[in-house]
C-alpha positions in Angstrom: 3.5 73.7 50.7 4.0 73.2 46.8 3.6 70.1 45.3 6.1 68.7 42.9 4.6 67.9 39.7 5.1 64.3 39.5 5.9 62.7 36.0 3.4 59.9 34.6 5.4 57.4 33.4 4.9 56.8 29.8 3.3 53.6 28.3 5.7 52.0 25.9 5.0 50.0 23.2 6.2 46.4 22.5 8.4 46.1 19.8 7.4 43.3 17.5 9.2 43.3 14.5 11.7 41.0 15.8 9.8 38.8 17.2 7.6 38.7 13.6 10.7 38.4 11.7 11.9 35.4 13.9 8.6 34.1 12.9 9.0 34.6 9.2 12.2 33.0 8.9 11.2 30.1 11.1 8.0 29.4 8.8 10.6 29.5 5.9 12.9 27.0 7.0 10.3 24.8 7.6 8.8 24.9 4.3 12.3 25.0 2.9 13.1 21.5 4.8 9.4 20.2 3.9 10.3 19.2 0.0 12.8 16.5 1.2 10.2 14.7 3.0 8.8 11.6 1.6 6.1 10.2 2.2 5.3 6.5 0.6 2.1 5.3 0.4 0.6 1.0 0.3 -2.4 0.9 -1.8 -4.5 -1.4 0.7 -8.4 -1.9 0.9 -9.4 -3.3 4.0 -10.3 -7.1 4.3 -13.7 -7.9 2.7 -16.3 -10.5 4.1 -19.3 -11.1 2.7 -21.8 -14.2 3.2 -23.3 -15.3 0.1 -27.0 -16.9 0.0 -26.6 -20.6 -0.7 -29.1 -20.0 -3.7 -26.7 -17.2 -5.3 -23.1 -19.6 -4.8 -21.0 -19.6 -8.0 -20.6 -23.0 -9.9 -16.6 -22.3 -10.4 -14.6 -21.6 -7.3 -13.4 -18.0 -7.0 -10.0 -17.5 -6.9 -9.1 -16.2 -3.1 -5.6 -15.9 -3.9 -3.4 -15.7 -1.0 0.5 -14.8 -0.9 2.3 -16.5 2.3 5.2 -14.4 2.6 7.4 -16.5 5.3 11.0 -16.1 6.0 12.7 -17.9 2.9 9.4 -18.8 1.1 6.4 -17.4 -0.7 3.6 -19.3 -1.3 0.6 -18.6 -3.5 -2.7 -20.4 -2.3 -6.1 -20.5 -4.4 -9.7 -21.5 -3.2 -11.3 -21.2 -0.3 -9.6 -24.2 1.1 -6.5 -22.6 0.7 -4.4 -24.9 -1.1 -1.0 -24.7 -2.1 -0.7 -23.6 -5.3 3.2 -22.9 -5.5 5.9 -21.9 -3.7 9.3 -19.8 -4.8 12.2 -19.6 -2.8 13.5 -16.8 -2.3 17.1 -17.3 -2.7 16.7 -18.3 -6.0 17.7 -16.1 -8.7 14.3 -16.1 -11.5 11.9 -16.5 -8.4 10.5 -12.9 -9.1 10.0 -13.8 -12.6 8.6 -17.7 -11.8 6.1 -15.8 -9.3 5.5 -13.2 -11.6 4.5 -15.6 -14.8 2.2 -17.8 -12.3 0.6 -14.8 -10.9 -0.6 -13.9 -14.2 -1.9 -17.6 -15.3 -4.4 -17.2 -12.4 -5.4 -14.0 -13.8 -5.9 -14.7 -16.6 -7.8 -17.9 -15.8 -9.7 -15.8 -13.2 -10.1 -12.8 -15.1 -13.2 -11.7 -12.7 -11.2 -11.7 -9.5 -8.9 -8.6 -8.9 -8.2 -9.0 -5.5 -5.0 -10.8 -3.7 -4.4 -11.2 -0.2 -1.0 -10.7 1.1 0.1 -12.2 4.8 3.4 -11.5 5.9 5.0 -12.9 8.8 5.3 -9.7 11.5 9.3 -10.0 11.5 9.5 -9.8 7.4 11.2 -6.7 6.4 9.1 -3.6 4.9 11.3 -3.8 1.7 10.2 -7.6 1.0 6.3 -6.9 1.3 6.7 -4.0 -1.0 9.1 -6.2 -3.6 6.3 -9.1 -3.1 3.6 -6.5 -4.2 5.0 -4.9 -7.1 5.8 -8.8 -8.4 1.9 -9.5 -7.9 0.9 -5.9 -9.3 3.3 -4.6 -11.8 3.4 -5.9 -16.0 6.4 -5.6 -18.0 6.9 -2.3 -19.1 4.7 -1.0 -21.9 2.4 -4.2 -22.0 -1.5 -4.6 -21.1 -3.4 -7.1 -20.0 -6.6 -7.9 -21.7 -8.6 -9.7 -20.2 -12.8 -11.0 -21.0 -14.8 -9.9 -17.7 -18.0 -10.5 -17.2 -18.4 -6.9 -18.1 -16.8 -7.6 -21.2 -12.9 -7.5 -22.6 -11.6 -5.0 -20.3 -7.7 -3.7 -20.3 -5.7 -3.3 -16.9 -2.8 -1.7 -16.3 -2.2 -4.1 -13.1 -1.8 -7.8 -13.0 -3.8 -7.7 -9.9 -5.0 -4.1 -8.5 -6.7 -4.5 -5.4 -4.0 -5.8 -2.4 -5.5 -6.4 0.9 -2.5 -6.9 3.8 -3.0 -9.5 6.4 -0.8 -10.7 9.3 -0.2 -13.8 9.3 -0.4 -16.2 12.2 1.1 -19.4 12.9 
């Protein structure tokens, strides 16, 4: 009897070139579209909590400026008792300029206090919060603020540079 020679099937290699081409094209499109994504960040610090021993308490009341952003008004509250310093109506034309001047005067009278707490209502739009932050931080273009602090005379590029966001619960 004769035995037929059976041919063993040849193992073919996978053709990975089309798959690699597709992956490289996919990576190219991902990188190309990534340049159109803009991420905005609000610079903010965590709320500060500290206890000062009675023998180290200051004679001068700290500024402790809190800006409450309400539906139609913005309140500036100062001191540890959070008394109302000024109230600004958002619909008025010059509210931003008046608020900036008020904040600037507060900063000049309290040169060592460089932080502000912003407390908006949950329903306040993001754009309004950013507008309040801009008013509180920005000086007129090209100007700087020089104050005599405990560390000597210092020049600042922002009115208040440390911003703390805190939700407002009524």
